[in-house]
VOMAR-378559 format. One record per atom (N, C-alpha, C, O, CB): residue number from 1; residue in one letter; chain; atom name; x, y, z. Coordinates in steps of 0.1 Angstrom, whole numbers. Glycine has a CB too. Example, Ala and Ser with C-alpha at 12.3 -4.5 7.8 and 13.67 -1.06 7.14 Angstrom:
// residues 2
<1 'A' 'A' 'N' <132 -57 78>>
<1 'A' 'A' 'CA' <123 -45 78>>
<1 'A' 'A' 'C' <132 -33 78>>
<1 'A' 'A' 'O' <142 -33 85>>
<1 'A' 'A' 'CB' <113 -45 90>>
<2 'S' 'A' 'N' <128 -22 71>>
<2 'S' 'A' 'CA' <137 -11 71>>
<2 'S' 'A' 'C' <129 0 79>>
<2 'S' 'A' 'O' <134 11 80>>
<2 'S' 'A' 'CB' <141 -6 57>>
//
This chain:
// residues 98
<1 'M' 'A' 'N' <-130 -85 40>>
<1 'M' 'A' 'CA' <-134 -70 43>>
<1 'M' 'A' 'C' <-140 -65 29>>
<1 'M' 'A' 'O' <-135 -68 18>>
<1 'M' 'A' 'CB' <-120 -59 47>>
<2 'S' 'A' 'N' <-153 -56 31>>
<2 'S' 'A' 'CA' <-159 -53 19>>
<2 'S' 'A' 'C' <-152 -41 12>>
<2 'S' 'A' 'O' <-144 -35 18>>
<2 'S' 'A' 'CB' <-172 -50 21>>
<3 'A' 'A' 'N' <-156 -37 0>>
<3 'A' 'A' 'CA' <-149 -26 -5>>
<3 'A' 'A' 'C' <-149 -12 0>>
<3 'A' 'A' 'O' <-161 -8 3>>
<3 'A' 'A' 'CB' <-152 -25 -16>>
<4 'L' 'A' 'N' <-142 -6 2>>
<4 'L' 'A' 'CA' <-140 9 8>>
<4 'L' 'A' 'C' <-149 17 0>>
<4 'L' 'A' 'O' <-150 16 -12>>
<4 'L' 'A' 'CB' <-125 16 7>>
<5 'N' 'A' 'N' <-157 26 7>>
<5 'N' 'A' 'CA' <-164 36 2>>
<5 'N' 'A' 'C' <-154 49 -1>>
<5 'N' 'A' 'O' <-142 49 3>>
<5 'N' 'A' 'CB' <-174 38 12>>
<6 'N' 'A' 'N' <-161 60 -9>>
<6 'N' 'A' 'CA' <-154 70 -11>>
<6 'N' 'A' 'C' <-150 80 1>>
<6 'N' 'A' 'O' <-141 89 0>>
<6 'N' 'A' 'CB' <-160 75 -21>>
<7 'K' 'A' 'N' <-157 77 10>>
<7 'K' 'A' 'CA' <-154 86 23>>
<7 'K' 'A' 'C' <-144 78 31>>
<7 'K' 'A' 'O' <-136 85 38>>
<7 'K' 'A' 'CB' <-167 88 32>>
<8 'Q' 'A' 'N' <-143 65 29>>
<8 'Q' 'A' 'CA' <-131 59 37>>
<8 'Q' 'A' 'C' <-119 60 31>>
<8 'Q' 'A' 'O' <-109 61 38>>
<8 'Q' 'A' 'CB' <-132 46 39>>
<9 'I' 'A' 'N' <-119 61 18>>
<9 'I' 'A' 'CA' <-107 62 9>>
<9 'I' 'A' 'C' <-101 78 12>>
<9 'I' 'A' 'O' <-89 80 12>>
<9 'I' 'A' 'CB' <-111 58 -9>>
<10 'K' 'A' 'N' <-111 87 14>>
<10 'K' 'A' 'CA' <-106 101 13>>
<10 'K' 'A' 'C' <-100 102 28>>
<10 'K' 'A' 'O' <-92 111 30>>
<10 'K' 'A' 'CB' <-118 111 8>>
<11 'H' 'A' 'N' <-105 95 38>>
<11 'H' 'A' 'CA' <-101 94 52>>
<11 'H' 'A' 'C' <-89 88 52>>
<11 'H' 'A' 'O' <-80 93 60>>
<11 'H' 'A' 'CB' <-111 87 61>>
<12 'L' 'A' 'N' <-85 77 46>>
<12 'L' 'A' 'CA' <-72 71 46>>
<12 'L' 'A' 'C' <-61 78 38>>
<12 'L' 'A' 'O' <-49 78 41>>
<12 'L' 'A' 'CB' <-73 57 41>>
<13 'K' 'A' 'N' <-66 85 28>>
<13 'K' 'A' 'CA' <-56 96 21>>
<13 'K' 'A' 'C' <-49 107 32>>
<13 'K' 'A' 'O' <-37 110 33>>
<13 'K' 'A' 'CB' <-66 105 8>>
<14 'G' 'A' 'N' <-60 110 38>>
<14 'G' 'A' 'CA' <-57 122 48>>
<14 'G' 'A' 'C' <-45 117 57>>
<14 'G' 'A' 'O' <-34 123 59>>
<14 'G' 'A' 'CB' <-72 126 58>>
<15 'L' 'A' 'N' <-48 104 63>>
<15 'L' 'A' 'CA' <-40 99 73>>
<15 'L' 'A' 'C' <-27 96 68>>
<15 'L' 'A' 'O' <-17 97 75>>
<15 'L' 'A' 'CB' <-47 88 79>>
<16 'A' 'A' 'N' <-27 90 53>>
<16 'A' 'A' 'CA' <-13 89 46>>
<16 'A' 'A' 'C' <-6 101 41>>
<16 'A' 'A' 'O' <5 99 36>>
<16 'A' 'A' 'CB' <-15 81 34>>
<17 'H' 'A' 'N' <-10 110 43>>
<17 'H' 'A' 'CA' <-4 123 38>>
<17 'H' 'A' 'C' <8 126 47>>
<17 'H' 'A' 'O' <18 131 41>>
<17 'H' 'A' 'CB' <-15 135 38>>
<18 'E' 'A' 'N' <8 123 61>>
<18 'E' 'A' 'CA' <20 125 67>>
<18 'E' 'A' 'C' <30 113 69>>
<18 'E' 'A' 'O' <39 114 77>>
<18 'E' 'A' 'CB' <17 130 79>>
<19 'L' 'A' 'N' <28 101 63>>
<19 'L' 'A' 'CA' <34 90 63>>
<19 'L' 'A' 'C' <48 90 54>>
<19 'L' 'A' 'O' <49 94 42>>
<19 'L' 'A' 'CB' <24 80 61>>
<20 'K' 'A' 'N' <56 85 59>>
<20 'K' 'A' 'CA' <69 82 50>>
<20 'K' 'A' 'C' <69 69 43>>
<20 'K' 'A' 'O' <62 61 49>>
<20 'K' 'A' 'CB' <81 81 58>>
<21 'P' 'A' 'N' <74 65 32>>
<21 'P' 'A' 'CA' <75 51 28>>
<21 'P' 'A' 'C' <82 42 38>>
<21 'P' 'A' 'O' <93 45 44>>
<21 'P' 'A' 'CB' <82 50 15>>
<22 'I' 'A' 'N' <76 31 39>>
<22 'I' 'A' 'CA' <82 22 47>>
<22 'I' 'A' 'C' <92 12 39>>
<22 'I' 'A' 'O' <103 8 44>>
<22 'I' 'A' 'CB' <72 16 55>>
<23 'V' 'A' 'N' <87 8 28>>
<23 'V' 'A' 'CA' <96 -2 19>>
<23 'V' 'A' 'C' <98 6 5>>
<23 'V' 'A' 'O' <90 14 -1>>
<23 'V' 'A' 'CB' <87 -18 17>>
<24 'I' 'A' 'N' <110 1 2>>
<24 'I' 'A' 'CA' <112 7 -10>>
<24 'I' 'A' 'C' <116 -5 -20>>
<24 'I' 'A' 'O' <125 -13 -17>>
<24 'I' 'A' 'CB' <123 20 -9>>
<25 'V' 'A' 'N' <109 -5 -32>>
<25 'V' 'A' 'CA' <112 -15 -43>>
<25 'V' 'A' 'C' <123 -11 -50>>
<25 'V' 'A' 'O' <123 -1 -58>>
<25 'V' 'A' 'CB' <99 -18 -52>>
<26 'G' 'A' 'N' <134 -18 -49>>
<26 'G' 'A' 'CA' <146 -12 -58>>
<26 'G' 'A' 'C' <146 -18 -71>>
<26 'G' 'A' 'O' <137 -24 -77>>
<26 'G' 'A' 'CB' <160 -16 -51>>
<27 'D' 'A' 'N' <160 -17 -77>>
<27 'D' 'A' 'CA' <163 -21 -90>>
<27 'D' 'A' 'C' <161 -36 -93>>
<27 'D' 'A' 'O' <161 -39 -105>>
<27 'D' 'A' 'CB' <177 -18 -91>>
<28 'K' 'A' 'N' <159 -46 -83>>
<28 'K' 'A' 'CA' <159 -58 -85>>
<28 'K' 'A' 'C' <144 -63 -87>>
<28 'K' 'A' 'O' <140 -74 -89>>
<28 'K' 'A' 'CB' <167 -65 -74>>
<29 'G' 'A' 'N' <135 -51 -85>>
<29 'G' 'A' 'CA' <121 -54 -86>>
<29 'G' 'A' 'C' <113 -61 -74>>
<29 'G' 'A' 'O' <117 -61 -62>>
<29 'G' 'A' 'CB' <121 -63 -98>>
<30 'L' 'A' 'N' <104 -66 -77>>
<30 'L' 'A' 'CA' <94 -72 -66>>
<30 'L' 'A' 'C' <99 -87 -61>>
<30 'L' 'A' 'O' <93 -97 -64>>
<30 'L' 'A' 'CB' <78 -73 -72>>
<31 'T' 'A' 'N' <110 -87 -54>>
<31 'T' 'A' 'CA' <115 -101 -51>>
<31 'T' 'A' 'C' <104 -106 -39>>
<31 'T' 'A' 'O' <96 -98 -34>>
<31 'T' 'A' 'CB' <132 -100 -46>>
<32 'S' 'A' 'N' <106 -119 -34>>
<32 'S' 'A' 'CA' <98 -124 -26>>
<32 'S' 'A' 'C' <102 -120 -10>>
<32 'S' 'A' 'O' <95 -122 0>>
<32 'S' 'A' 'CB' <98 -138 -29>>
<33 'S' 'A' 'N' <115 -114 -10>>
<33 'S' 'A' 'CA' <117 -107 3>>
<33 'S' 'A' 'C' <113 -93 3>>
<33 'S' 'A' 'O' <110 -88 14>>
<33 'S' 'A' 'CB' <132 -107 7>>
<34 'V' 'A' 'N' <113 -87 -6>>
<34 'V' 'A' 'CA' <105 -73 -6>>
<34 'V' 'A' 'C' <90 -75 -4>>
<34 'V' 'A' 'O' <83 -67 3>>
<34 'V' 'A' 'CB' <108 -65 -22>>
<35 'T' 'A' 'N' <84 -85 -10>>
<35 'T' 'A' 'CA' <68 -89 -8>>
<35 'T' 'A' 'C' <67 -92 6>>
<35 'T' 'A' 'O' <58 -87 13>>
<35 'T' 'A' 'CB' <62 -103 -18>>
<36 'D' 'A' 'N' <76 -100 12>>
<36 'D' 'A' 'CA' <74 -105 26>>
<36 'D' 'A' 'C' <76 -89 35>>
<36 'D' 'A' 'O' <69 -87 45>>
<36 'D' 'A' 'CB' <88 -118 30>>
<37 'E' 'A' 'N' <84 -82 31>>
<37 'E' 'A' 'CA' <87 -70 40>>
<37 'E' 'A' 'C' <74 -61 39>>
<37 'E' 'A' 'O' <69 -57 50>>
<37 'E' 'A' 'CB' <101 -62 36>>
<38 'I' 'A' 'N' <68 -58 29>>
<38 'I' 'A' 'CA' <55 -53 26>>
<38 'I' 'A' 'C' <45 -57 34>>
<38 'I' 'A' 'O' <38 -50 42>>
<38 'I' 'A' 'CB' <51 -56 13>>
<39 'S' 'A' 'N' <44 -72 32>>
<39 'S' 'A' 'CA' <34 -80 40>>
<39 'S' 'A' 'C' <36 -76 57>>
<39 'S' 'A' 'O' <27 -71 64>>
<39 'S' 'A' 'CB' <36 -97 37>>
<40 'N' 'A' 'N' <47 -79 60>>
<40 'N' 'A' 'CA' <49 -77 74>>
<40 'N' 'A' 'C' <45 -63 79>>
<40 'N' 'A' 'O' <39 -61 89>>
<40 'N' 'A' 'CB' <63 -79 78>>
<41 'A' 'A' 'N' <50 -53 72>>
<41 'A' 'A' 'CA' <46 -38 73>>
<41 'A' 'A' 'C' <30 -35 72>>
<41 'A' 'A' 'O' <24 -27 79>>
<41 'A' 'A' 'CB' <53 -30 61>>
<42 'I' 'A' 'N' <24 -42 64>>
<42 'I' 'A' 'CA' <10 -36 63>>
<42 'I' 'A' 'C' <2 -46 74>>
<42 'I' 'A' 'O' <-9 -42 78>>
<42 'I' 'A' 'CB' <2 -37 46>>
<43 'N' 'A' 'N' <6 -55 77>>
<43 'N' 'A' 'CA' <1 -63 89>>
<43 'N' 'A' 'C' <3 -56 101>>
<43 'N' 'A' 'O' <-5 -57 109>>
<43 'N' 'A' 'CB' <8 -76 90>>
<44 'H' 'A' 'N' <13 -50 103>>
<44 'H' 'A' 'CA' <15 -44 114>>
<44 'H' 'A' 'C' <9 -30 116>>
<44 'H' 'A' 'O' <6 -26 128>>
<44 'H' 'A' 'CB' <28 -43 115>>
<45 'H' 'A' 'N' <7 -22 104>>
<45 'H' 'A' 'CA' <4 -6 104>>
<45 'H' 'A' 'C' <-11 -4 100>>
<45 'H' 'A' 'O' <-18 4 106>>
<45 'H' 'A' 'CB' <15 2 92>>
<46 'E' 'A' 'N' <-16 -12 91>>
<46 'E' 'A' 'CA' <-27 -13 83>>
<46 'E' 'A' 'C' <-27 -2 71>>
<46 'E' 'A' 'O' <-34 -4 60>>
<46 'E' 'A' 'CB' <-38 -12 92>>
<47 'L' 'A' 'N' <-20 8 73>>
<47 'L' 'A' 'CA' <-18 19 63>>
<47 'L' 'A' 'C' <-2 22 60>>
<47 'L' 'A' 'O' <5 26 68>>
<47 'L' 'A' 'CB' <-25 33 69>>
<48 'I' 'A' 'N' <2 18 48>>
<48 'I' 'A' 'CA' <15 21 45>>
<48 'I' 'A' 'C' <19 28 33>>
<48 'I' 'A' 'O' <10 29 24>>
<48 'I' 'A' 'CB' <21 10 46>>
<49 'K' 'A' 'N' <30 32 31>>
<49 'K' 'A' 'CA' <34 38 18>>
<49 'K' 'A' 'C' <45 30 13>>
<49 'K' 'A' 'O' <53 26 21>>
<49 'K' 'A' 'CB' <36 53 19>>
<50 'V' 'A' 'N' <46 29 0>>
<50 'V' 'A' 'CA' <59 19 -7>>
<50 'V' 'A' 'C' <63 29 -17>>
<50 'V' 'A' 'O' <55 36 -24>>
<50 'V' 'A' 'CB' <54 3 -15>>
<51 'K' 'A' 'N' <75 28 -18>>
<51 'K' 'A' 'CA' <81 35 -29>>
<51 'K' 'A' 'C' <86 26 -39>>
<51 'K' 'A' 'O' <93 16 -36>>
<51 'K' 'A' 'CB' <92 45 -25>>
<52 'I' 'A' 'N' <82 29 -50>>
<52 'I' 'A' 'CA' <87 20 -63>>
<52 'I' 'A' 'C' <96 25 -72>>
<52 'I' 'A' 'O' <91 33 -80>>
<52 'I' 'A' 'CB' <76 16 -71>>
<53 'R' 'A' 'N' <106 22 -74>>
<53 'R' 'A' 'CA' <117 27 -83>>
<53 'R' 'A' 'C' <117 21 -98>>
<53 'R' 'A' 'O' <127 15 -102>>
<53 'R' 'A' 'CB' <131 23 -75>>
<54 'A' 'A' 'N' <108 23 -104>>
<54 'A' 'A' 'CA' <107 18 -121>>
<54 'A' 'A' 'C' <103 30 -128>>
<54 'A' 'A' 'O' <93 38 -126>>
<54 'A' 'A' 'CB' <95 4 -125>>
<55 'D' 'A' 'N' <113 30 -137>>
<55 'D' 'A' 'CA' <112 42 -147>>
<55 'D' 'A' 'C' <96 43 -153>>
<55 'D' 'A' 'O' <90 53 -152>>
<55 'D' 'A' 'CB' <123 39 -160>>
<56 'E' 'A' 'N' <93 34 -158>>
<56 'E' 'A' 'CA' <81 34 -167>>
<56 'E' 'A' 'C' <68 30 -159>>
<56 'E' 'A' 'O' <68 21 -150>>
<56 'E' 'A' 'CB' <82 23 -178>>
<57 'R' 'A' 'N' <57 38 -163>>
<57 'R' 'A' 'CA' <46 39 -156>>
<57 'R' 'A' 'C' <40 26 -155>>
<57 'R' 'A' 'O' <36 21 -145>>
<57 'R' 'A' 'CB' <38 49 -161>>
<58 'E' 'A' 'N' <39 18 -168>>
<58 'E' 'A' 'CA' <34 5 -167>>
<58 'E' 'A' 'C' <41 -3 -158>>
<58 'E' 'A' 'O' <34 -11 -151>>
<58 'E' 'A' 'CB' <33 -1 -179>>
<59 'D' 'A' 'N' <53 -2 -157>>
<59 'D' 'A' 'CA' <59 -12 -148>>
<59 'D' 'A' 'C' <56 -10 -132>>
<59 'D' 'A' 'O' <56 -19 -124>>
<59 'D' 'A' 'CB' <74 -11 -151>>
<60 'R' 'A' 'N' <54 2 -130>>
<60 'R' 'A' 'CA' <49 7 -116>>
<60 'R' 'A' 'C' <36 0 -113>>
<60 'R' 'A' 'O' <34 -5 -103>>
<60 'R' 'A' 'CB' <47 22 -114>>
<61 'E' 'A' 'N' <27 2 -125>>
<61 'E' 'A' 'CA' <14 0 -121>>
<61 'E' 'A' 'C' <11 -18 -120>>
<61 'E' 'A' 'O' <3 -23 -113>>
<61 'E' 'A' 'CB' <4 7 -132>>
<62 'Q' 'A' 'N' <19 -25 -129>>
<62 'Q' 'A' 'CA' <22 -37 -127>>
<62 'Q' 'A' 'C' <26 -42 -114>>
<62 'Q' 'A' 'O' <20 -52 -109>>
<62 'Q' 'A' 'CB' <29 -39 -136>>
<63 'M' 'A' 'N' <36 -37 -108>>
<63 'M' 'A' 'CA' <41 -40 -94>>
<63 'M' 'A' 'C' <33 -37 -82>>
<63 'M' 'A' 'O' <33 -42 -71>>
<63 'M' 'A' 'CB' <52 -33 -91>>
<64 'I' 'A' 'N' <25 -28 -87>>
<64 'I' 'A' 'CA' <13 -23 -76>>
<64 'I' 'A' 'C' <2 -34 -75>>
<64 'I' 'A' 'O' <-2 -39 -64>>
<64 'I' 'A' 'CB' <4 -7 -81>>
<65 'N' 'A' 'N' <-1 -38 -88>>
<65 'N' 'A' 'CA' <-11 -49 -88>>
<65 'N' 'A' 'C' <-6 -63 -83>>
<65 'N' 'A' 'O' <-14 -71 -77>>
<65 'N' 'A' 'CB' <-15 -49 -102>>
<66 'Q' 'A' 'N' <6 -65 -85>>
<66 'Q' 'A' 'CA' <13 -78 -79>>
<66 'Q' 'A' 'C' <14 -77 -64>>
<66 'Q' 'A' 'O' <11 -87 -57>>
<66 'Q' 'A' 'CB' <28 -80 -83>>
<67 'I' 'A' 'N' <18 -63 -59>>
<67 'I' 'A' 'CA' <19 -64 -44>>
<67 'I' 'A' 'C' <4 -65 -38>>
<67 'I' 'A' 'O' <2 -72 -28>>
<67 'I' 'A' 'CB' <27 -50 -39>>
<68 'C' 'A' 'N' <-6 -59 -44>>
<68 'C' 'A' 'CA' <-21 -60 -39>>
<68 'C' 'A' 'C' <-24 -75 -39>>
<68 'C' 'A' 'O' <-29 -80 -29>>
<68 'C' 'A' 'CB' <-31 -52 -50>>
<69 'Q' 'A' 'N' <-22 -82 -51>>
<69 'Q' 'A' 'CA' <-27 -96 -52>>
<69 'Q' 'A' 'C' <-18 -105 -41>>
<69 'Q' 'A' 'O' <-25 -113 -35>>
<69 'Q' 'A' 'CB' <-25 -102 -67>>
<70 'R' 'A' 'N' <-6 -105 -39>>
<70 'R' 'A' 'CA' <3 -111 -31>>
<70 'R' 'A' 'C' <0 -109 -16>>
<70 'R' 'A' 'O' <3 -117 -8>>
<70 'R' 'A' 'CB' <17 -107 -34>>
<71 'T' 'A' 'N' <-4 -98 -12>>
<71 'T' 'A' 'CA' <-6 -93 2>>
<71 'T' 'A' 'C' <-20 -90 7>>
<71 'T' 'A' 'O' <-23 -88 18>>
<71 'T' 'A' 'CB' <2 -79 2>>
<72 'G' 'A' 'N' <-30 -91 -3>>
<72 'G' 'A' 'CA' <-43 -88 2>>
<72 'G' 'A' 'C' <-46 -74 3>>
<72 'G' 'A' 'O' <-57 -72 8>>
<72 'G' 'A' 'CB' <-46 -94 13>>
<73 'A' 'A' 'N' <-39 -66 1>>
<73 'A' 'A' 'CA' <-37 -51 5>>
<73 'A' 'A' 'C' <-48 -43 -5>>
<73 'A' 'A' 'O' <-50 -48 -17>>
<73 'A' 'A' 'CB' <-20 -44 2>>
<74 'T' 'A' 'N' <-55 -34 -3>>
<74 'T' 'A' 'CA' <-60 -25 -10>>
<74 'T' 'A' 'C' <-53 -13 -14>>
<74 'T' 'A' 'O' <-48 -5 -6>>
<74 'T' 'A' 'CB' <-70 -22 -5>>
<75 'F' 'A' 'N' <-54 -10 -28>>
<75 'F' 'A' 'CA' <-48 0 -32>>
<75 'F' 'A' 'C' <-56 14 -30>>
<75 'F' 'A' 'O' <-68 15 -33>>
<75 'F' 'A' 'CB' <-45 -3 -46>>
<76 'I' 'A' 'N' <-50 25 -24>>
<76 'I' 'A' 'CA' <-56 37 -18>>
<76 'I' 'A' 'C' <-53 48 -30>>
<76 'I' 'A' 'O' <-62 52 -38>>
<76 'I' 'A' 'CB' <-48 41 -2>>
<77 'Q' 'A' 'N' <-41 51 -31>>
<77 'Q' 'A' 'CA' <-36 62 -43>>
<77 'Q' 'A' 'C' <-22 59 -47>>
<77 'Q' 'A' 'O' <-14 53 -40>>
<77 'Q' 'A' 'CB' <-35 77 -38>>
<78 'R' 'A' 'N' <-20 64 -58>>
<78 'R' 'A' 'CA' <-6 64 -62>>
<78 'R' 'A' 'C' <-1 79 -66>>
<78 'R' 'A' 'O' <-8 86 -73>>
<78 'R' 'A' 'CB' <-3 52 -75>>
<79 'V' 'A' 'N' <11 84 -60>>
<79 'V' 'A' 'CA' <15 97 -62>>
<79 'V' 'A' 'C' <30 95 -69>>
<79 'V' 'A' 'O' <39 92 -61>>
<79 'V' 'A' 'CB' <14 105 -48>>
<80 'G' 'A' 'N' <32 97 -81>>
<80 'G' 'A' 'CA' <44 95 -87>>
<80 'G' 'A' 'C' <49 80 -83>>
<80 'G' 'A' 'O' <42 70 -86>>
<80 'G' 'A' 'CB' <54 108 -83>>
<81 'H' 'A' 'N' <61 79 -77>>
<81 'H' 'A' 'CA' <67 66 -76>>
<81 'H' 'A' 'C' <61 61 -61>>
<81 'H' 'A' 'O' <63 49 -58>>
<81 'H' 'A' 'CB' <86 68 -75>>
<82 'I' 'A' 'N' <52 68 -53>>
<82 'I' 'A' 'CA' <49 63 -41>>
<82 'I' 'A' 'C' <35 60 -40>>
<82 'I' 'A' 'O' <26 68 -44>>
<82 'I' 'A' 'CB' <52 72 -30>>
<83 'V' 'A' 'N' <32 46 -35>>
<83 'V' 'A' 'CA' <19 40 -34>>
<83 'V' 'A' 'C' <14 39 -21>>
<83 'V' 'A' 'O' <22 36 -13>>
<83 'V' 'A' 'CB' <18 28 -40>>
<84 'T' 'A' 'N' <2 42 -18>>
<84 'T' 'A' 'CA' <-5 41 -6>>
<84 'T' 'A' 'C' <-13 28 -6>>
<84 'T' 'A' 'O' <-22 26 -15>>
<84 'T' 'A' 'CB' <-12 53 -3>>
<85 'L' 'A' 'N' <-11 19 4>>
<85 'L' 'A' 'CA' <-19 7 5>>
<85 'L' 'A' 'C' <-27 5 19>>
<85 'L' 'A' 'O' <-23 11 28>>
<85 'L' 'A' 'CB' <-10 -5 4>>
<86 'F' 'A' 'N' <-36 -2 19>>
<86 'F' 'A' 'CA' <-43 -3 33>>
<86 'F' 'A' 'C' <-47 -17 33>>
<86 'F' 'A' 'O' <-52 -22 22>>
<86 'F' 'A' 'CB' <-56 7 36>>
<87 'K' 'A' 'N' <-47 -27 45>>
<87 'K' 'A' 'CA' <-52 -38 50>>
<87 'K' 'A' 'C' <-56 -36 62>>
<87 'K' 'A' 'O' <-49 -31 71>>
<87 'K' 'A' 'CB' <-44 -47 49>>
<88 'R' 'A' 'N' <-69 -41 64>>
<88 'R' 'A' 'CA' <-75 -41 79>>
<88 'R' 'A' 'C' <-71 -54 84>>
<88 'R' 'A' 'O' <-71 -64 78>>
<88 'R' 'A' 'CB' <-92 -40 81>>
<89 'N' 'A' 'N' <-66 -50 97>>
<89 'N' 'A' 'CA' <-62 -62 106>>
<89 'N' 'A' 'C' <-72 -70 114>>
<89 'N' 'A' 'O' <-83 -64 115>>
<89 'N' 'A' 'CB' <-52 -57 115>>
<90 'K' 'A' 'N' <-71 -81 121>>
<90 'K' 'A' 'CA' <-81 -87 129>>
<90 'K' 'A' 'C' <-85 -77 140>>
<90 'K' 'A' 'O' <-96 -75 144>>
<90 'K' 'A' 'CB' <-76 -100 134>>
<91 'E' 'A' 'N' <-74 -69 145>>
<91 'E' 'A' 'CA' <-75 -61 156>>
<91 'E' 'A' 'C' <-75 -47 151>>
<91 'E' 'A' 'O' <-64 -42 152>>
<91 'E' 'A' 'CB' <-66 -64 166>>
<92 'A' 'A' 'N' <-86 -39 145>>
<92 'A' 'A' 'CA' <-85 -27 137>>
<92 'A' 'A' 'C' <-76 -16 145>>
<92 'A' 'A' 'O' <-78 -14 157>>
<92 'A' 'A' 'CB' <-101 -23 136>>
<93 'K' 'A' 'N' <-68 -9 139>>
<93 'K' 'A' 'CA' <-60 3 146>>
<93 'K' 'A' 'C' <-67 15 141>>
<93 'K' 'A' 'O' <-69 24 149>>
<93 'K' 'A' 'CB' <-43 3 142>>
<94 'I' 'A' 'N' <-72 15 128>>
<94 'I' 'A' 'CA' <-75 27 123>>
<94 'I' 'A' 'C' <-92 26 122>>
<94 'I' 'A' 'O' <-98 17 117>>
<94 'I' 'A' 'CB' <-67 29 109>>
<95 'A' 'A' 'N' <-97 36 128>>
<95 'A' 'A' 'CA' <-112 39 127>>
<95 'A' 'A' 'C' <-116 44 113>>
<95 'A' 'A' 'O' <-111 54 108>>
<95 'A' 'A' 'CB' <-117 50 139>>
<96 'L' 'A' 'N' <-125 36 108>>
<96 'L' 'A' 'CA' <-129 42 93>>
<96 'L' 'A' 'C' <-144 47 95>>
<96 'L' 'A' 'O' <-153 40 101>>
<96 'L' 'A' 'CB' <-127 29 79>>
<97 'P' 'A' 'N' <-147 59 89>>
<97 'P' 'A' 'CA' <-160 65 88>>
<97 'P' 'A' 'C' <-168 52 80>>
<97 'P' 'A' 'O' <-164 43 73>>
<97 'P' 'A' 'CB' <-160 80 79>>
<98 'K' 'A' 'N' <-182 56 83>>
<98 'K' 'A' 'CA' <-193 46 75>>
<98 'K' 'A' 'C' <-198 51 62>>
<98 'K' 'A' 'O' <-206 44 55>>
<98 'K' 'A' 'CB' <-206 44 84>>
//
């Protein structure tokens, strides 16, 4: 998938506003089972929120980068401890503006 443009990102942020976090990264960090859960959730929903319980901003940013690399997801936004991710499925569920 090509990179998302600003209009598409804004649209996804609007859709994500009402979503609740599906997966929570806890005290043990980004384990393989947590990564698998995130991957399964994003492959099913396309757009998800993940809560990352890390005190330091740098630790959260590092985990976000790892999640995106491991799952192939696109970072949409981060608000505090909540990150919004998007990954287009073969059968698109979310219509994106051009």
